C-alpha positions as CSV (number, residue, x, y, z in Angstrom):
1,M,185.2,11.7,-49.8
2,M,184.1,10.3,-53.2
3,T,185.7,12.0,-56.2
4,E,184.7,11.7,-59.9
5,K,186.6,13.0,-62.9
6,V,184.7,14.4,-65.9
7,R,185.7,16.4,-69.0
8,C,182.9,19.0,-68.9
9,L,180.8,19.9,-65.9
10,I,177.7,22.1,-66.2
11,I,176.3,23.6,-63.0
12,G,172.6,24.7,-63.2
13,S,169.8,23.9,-65.6
14,G,167.3,26.3,-67.3
15,P,167.8,27.4,-71.0
16,A,171.5,28.1,-70.5
17,G,172.4,24.9,-68.8
18,Y,170.3,22.6,-71.0
19,T,171.4,24.3,-74.2
20,A,175.1,24.0,-73.1
21,A,174.4,20.3,-72.4
22,I,172.9,19.8,-75.9
23,Y,175.9,21.4,-77.7
24,A,178.5,19.8,-75.4
25,S,176.9,16.3,-75.9
26,R,176.9,16.7,-79.7
27,A,180.6,17.6,-79.5
28,N,181.3,14.4,-77.6
29,L,182.4,16.1,-74.4
30,F,180.2,13.7,-72.4
31,P,179.0,16.5,-70.1
32,V,177.6,16.0,-66.6
33,L,175.0,18.5,-65.6
34,Y,173.7,19.1,-62.0
35,E,170.3,20.7,-62.1
36,G,170.6,22.7,-58.9
37,L,168.0,23.9,-56.4
38,Q,165.4,24.7,-59.1
39,P,165.6,22.1,-61.9
40,G,164.6,23.8,-65.1
41,G,165.4,27.2,-63.7
42,Q,163.2,30.3,-63.4
43,L,161.1,29.4,-66.4
44,T,159.5,26.5,-64.4
45,T,157.7,29.3,-62.5
46,T,156.4,30.9,-65.7
47,T,153.1,30.1,-67.4
48,E,152.9,31.1,-71.0
49,V,156.2,31.7,-72.9
50,E,155.2,33.6,-76.0
51,N,158.5,35.1,-77.2
52,F,160.7,32.0,-77.6
53,P,161.2,31.2,-81.3
54,G,159.7,28.0,-82.6
55,Y,156.5,28.1,-80.5
56,P,154.0,30.1,-82.5
57,Q,151.2,29.3,-80.2
58,G,153.3,29.7,-77.1
59,I,154.2,27.1,-74.5
60,T,154.4,26.9,-70.7
61,G,157.7,27.3,-69.1
62,P,157.8,23.8,-67.5
63,E,156.9,22.2,-70.8
64,M,159.7,24.0,-72.6
65,M,162.3,23.1,-70.0
66,E,161.2,19.5,-70.2
67,D,161.7,19.6,-74.0
68,L,165.2,21.1,-73.6
69,K,166.1,18.5,-71.0
70,K,164.9,15.6,-73.1
71,Q,166.8,17.0,-76.1
72,A,170.0,17.1,-74.0
73,E,169.5,13.6,-72.8
74,R,168.8,12.4,-76.3
75,F,172.4,13.3,-77.2
76,G,173.8,11.6,-74.1
77,A,174.0,14.4,-71.5
78,D,174.3,13.0,-68.0
79,I,171.7,15.1,-66.1
80,R,171.7,14.6,-62.3
81,I,169.9,16.0,-59.3
82,G,172.2,17.8,-56.9
83,I,173.4,21.2,-55.7
84,A,176.9,22.6,-56.0
85,T,177.9,23.7,-52.5
86,K,181.6,24.6,-52.7
87,T,184.2,25.2,-55.4
88,D,188.0,25.3,-55.8
89,L,188.9,26.9,-59.1
90,S,192.5,27.8,-58.1
91,A,193.9,25.3,-60.6
92,A,192.8,22.7,-63.2
93,P,191.3,20.3,-62.9
94,Y,188.6,22.4,-61.2
95,K,186.8,20.9,-58.2
96,V,183.1,21.3,-57.4
97,M,181.6,19.8,-54.3
98,I,178.0,18.5,-54.8
99,D,175.7,18.4,-51.8
100,D,178.7,18.6,-49.4
101,E,179.4,14.9,-50.0
102,K,181.0,14.4,-53.4
103,V,183.7,16.2,-55.4
104,I,183.6,16.4,-59.2
105,E,186.9,17.2,-60.9
106,T,186.5,18.8,-64.3
107,D,188.7,20.1,-67.1
108,A,186.0,22.6,-68.3
109,L,183.3,24.2,-66.2
110,I,180.2,25.9,-67.4
111,I,178.4,28.0,-64.7
112,A,174.7,28.3,-65.5
113,T,173.3,28.8,-62.0
114,G,170.9,31.6,-62.9
115,A,169.5,34.2,-60.4
116,T,167.1,34.2,-57.5
117,A,164.2,36.5,-56.7
118,K,164.9,39.5,-54.4
119,Y,163.0,40.4,-51.3
120,L,162.4,43.8,-49.8
121,G,164.2,42.8,-46.6
122,L,161.3,43.3,-44.3
123,E,161.0,41.1,-41.2
124,D,157.4,40.5,-42.1
125,E,158.5,38.7,-45.2
126,K,160.1,36.0,-43.1
127,K,157.3,36.1,-40.6
128,Y,154.6,35.4,-43.2
129,A,156.7,33.1,-45.5
130,G,154.4,30.4,-46.7
131,M,151.5,32.3,-45.0
132,G,150.7,34.8,-47.7
133,V,154.2,35.9,-48.9
134,S,155.4,34.6,-52.2
135,A,158.0,35.4,-55.0
136,C,156.2,33.1,-57.5
137,A,152.7,33.9,-58.7
138,T,152.5,30.9,-60.9
139,C,153.5,28.6,-58.1
140,D,151.1,30.0,-55.5
141,G,148.5,32.0,-57.4
142,F,146.0,29.1,-57.3
143,F,145.6,29.5,-53.6
144,Y,144.3,33.1,-54.1
145,R,141.4,32.4,-56.4
146,K,138.7,35.1,-56.0
147,K,140.8,36.8,-53.3
148,V,142.7,40.1,-53.1
149,V,146.4,40.2,-53.7
150,A,149.2,42.7,-54.2
151,V,152.3,42.6,-56.4
152,V,155.4,44.7,-55.7
153,G,157.4,46.0,-58.6
154,G,157.3,48.1,-61.7
155,G,159.1,46.1,-64.4
156,D,158.1,43.4,-66.9
157,T,158.2,40.7,-64.2
158,A,155.8,42.5,-61.9
159,C,153.4,43.2,-64.7
160,E,153.5,39.6,-65.9
161,E,152.8,38.4,-62.3
162,A,150.0,40.9,-61.9
163,L,148.4,39.8,-65.3
164,Y,148.7,36.2,-64.3
165,L,147.1,36.8,-61.0
166,S,144.3,38.9,-62.5
167,G,143.0,35.7,-64.1
168,L,142.7,34.1,-60.7
169,A,142.2,36.8,-58.0
170,K,139.2,39.1,-57.6
171,Q,141.5,42.2,-57.2
172,V,145.2,42.8,-57.9
173,Y,147.1,45.8,-56.6
174,L,150.4,46.6,-58.3
175,I,152.5,48.5,-55.8
176,V,155.0,50.7,-57.6
177,R,157.6,52.8,-55.8
178,K,158.1,55.2,-58.6
179,P,155.6,57.4,-60.4
180,F,155.9,55.3,-63.6
181,L,156.3,51.7,-64.7
182,R,159.6,50.4,-66.0
183,A,158.0,47.6,-68.0
184,S,157.8,47.5,-71.8
185,K,155.0,49.4,-73.5
186,V,153.2,46.1,-74.4
187,M,153.2,45.0,-70.8
188,Q,152.1,48.4,-69.6
189,E,149.2,48.4,-72.0
190,R,148.0,45.0,-70.9
191,V,148.1,46.0,-67.2
192,F,146.2,49.2,-67.8
193,K,143.6,47.4,-69.9
194,T,142.9,44.8,-67.2
195,E,139.9,45.9,-65.1
196,N,140.8,44.1,-61.9
197,I,144.4,45.5,-61.7
198,Q,144.9,48.8,-59.9
199,V,148.3,50.4,-60.1
200,L,149.4,52.2,-56.9
201,F,152.1,54.6,-58.0
202,E,154.5,56.2,-55.5
203,H,153.8,53.6,-52.8
204,N,156.4,52.0,-50.6
205,T,155.8,48.8,-48.6
206,I,156.9,49.1,-45.0
207,G,155.2,46.0,-43.4
208,L,152.5,43.4,-43.4
209,F,149.9,42.5,-40.9
210,G,147.6,39.6,-40.0
211,K,147.1,37.0,-37.2
212,N,147.4,33.7,-38.9
213,G,148.7,34.9,-42.2
214,V,148.8,38.0,-44.4
215,E,145.6,40.1,-44.0
216,G,147.0,43.4,-45.2
217,V,150.0,45.5,-46.1
218,H,151.3,48.8,-44.6
219,L,152.2,51.3,-47.2
220,V,153.5,54.9,-47.4
221,K,152.3,57.0,-50.2
222,R,154.7,59.7,-51.5
223,K,157.3,58.8,-48.9
224,G,159.5,61.8,-47.9
225,E,157.2,64.4,-49.5
226,S,155.1,67.0,-47.7
227,D,151.9,65.2,-48.4
228,E,153.3,61.8,-47.2
229,E,150.5,59.5,-46.2
230,K,150.3,56.1,-44.5
231,V,147.9,53.6,-46.1
232,D,146.8,50.2,-44.9
233,L,145.5,47.9,-47.7
234,T,143.5,44.7,-47.0
235,I,144.9,41.8,-49.0
236,D,145.1,38.0,-48.8
237,G,148.4,37.5,-50.6
238,F,151.6,39.5,-51.1
239,F,153.8,38.8,-54.2
240,L,157.3,40.1,-54.8
241,A,158.6,40.9,-58.3
242,I,161.5,43.4,-57.7
243,G,164.4,41.7,-59.5
244,H,166.9,39.0,-59.0
245,Q,170.2,38.2,-57.3
246,P,172.7,36.1,-59.4
247,N,173.5,32.7,-57.8
248,S,177.3,33.2,-57.9
249,E,178.3,33.1,-54.3
250,I,180.3,29.9,-54.4
251,F,182.3,31.1,-57.4
252,K,183.2,34.6,-56.1
253,P,186.6,33.6,-54.6
254,W,187.8,32.7,-58.1
255,V,185.8,34.4,-60.8
256,E,185.3,38.2,-61.2
257,T,181.8,39.6,-60.5
258,D,180.3,43.0,-60.6
259,E,179.0,44.8,-57.5
260,V,175.7,43.0,-57.6
261,G,177.3,39.6,-58.1
262,Y,176.8,39.0,-61.8
263,I,179.8,37.1,-63.2
264,K,181.9,39.2,-65.5
265,V,182.7,37.7,-68.9
266,M,184.9,38.9,-71.7
267,P,182.8,41.0,-74.1
268,G,181.0,38.9,-76.7
269,T,182.0,35.6,-75.1
270,P,181.1,33.5,-72.1
271,R,184.8,33.3,-70.9
272,T,185.5,34.3,-67.3
273,N,188.8,35.4,-65.9
274,V,189.6,31.8,-65.1
275,S,190.8,29.8,-68.2
276,G,188.4,26.9,-68.9
277,V,185.6,28.3,-66.8
278,F,182.6,29.8,-68.6
279,A,179.4,31.5,-67.5
280,A,176.1,31.4,-69.3
281,G,172.6,32.7,-68.7
282,D,171.2,35.0,-66.0
283,V,174.2,34.5,-63.6
284,A,176.2,36.6,-66.1
285,D,173.5,38.7,-67.6
286,P,172.4,41.9,-65.8
287,H,170.8,43.4,-68.9
288,Y,168.6,41.1,-70.9
289,R,167.7,38.1,-68.7
290,Q,165.6,36.4,-71.4
291,A,165.3,32.7,-72.1
292,I,166.5,33.1,-75.7
293,T,169.6,35.1,-74.6
294,A,170.3,32.5,-71.9
295,A,170.1,29.7,-74.4
296,G,172.4,31.6,-76.8
297,T,175.1,32.0,-74.2
298,G,174.7,28.3,-73.2
299,C,175.5,27.4,-76.8
300,M,178.5,29.8,-76.8
301,A,179.8,28.3,-73.5
302,A,179.7,24.8,-74.9
303,I,181.5,25.8,-78.1
304,E,184.1,27.6,-76.1
305,A,184.5,24.6,-73.8
306,E,185.0,22.3,-76.8
307,R,187.7,24.6,-78.2
308,Y,189.4,24.9,-74.8
309,L,189.5,21.1,-74.3
310,M,190.7,20.6,-77.9
311,N,193.6,22.9,-77.3
312,L,194.3,21.3,-73.9
313,S,194.8,17.9,-75.5
314,K,197.2,19.1,-78.1
């Protein structure tokens, strides 16, 4: 099997990975970055990014990620297509297998693999995958122009998805398990002011139905209560926005994670329990999960990697 040795390896793109690549390149660490399953990360599925400093008029997620990628390449980052499939972090140099066919040995490793959308766990989600079920409104919303769709979730992500879809679909139902929204006040106000969004509080999704695709959703209103009621809603598309699972599985044998799978870092740093291995962005952030915080930790990880490598060579 082919083996390549590098000083600094970055796994994953997005704000954390690309920012780490910018800083590592400027520090002459000659970083190699593998973009992973979703080049550009979760922001490539977002339309308008309004809260990232430096873009007063806003910018689309894909455009911003392309800007960060070009900036990293400008300083010499070696950005490659490929997915990390296995790791051995038992001793330095650390080994990361790419696409099950090549091993990269590295003195410093920055993990920026992000997180993946969660599903409800219903069999119907698999049954109708690609046939009306989606976890990305901006990817698939176009197919539901002037149709009826439902979004599951009560946080900022769910509200953002519902608002995006409201500009395309005829009617948007926001299915919320709790009797309230967890989203920020600004997002709540936007949702309630949008005429073609109807919020269904205290509704649980139990299944989907349809012959050749999603035609409706089975719901239970006030589940477990004395006035529990089953409701069938006619829809054309079903969108999930209920949170994310950190992409940390291949690192778990070596680095400490919490019960969900978020990589644990030393407070105020991107350092993991393995010397020379750093975690940045959503894979290590169960609290904020913002582009700006991901970029910040990417910067921190690169600076820590530089210091680590400097001490290593002494």
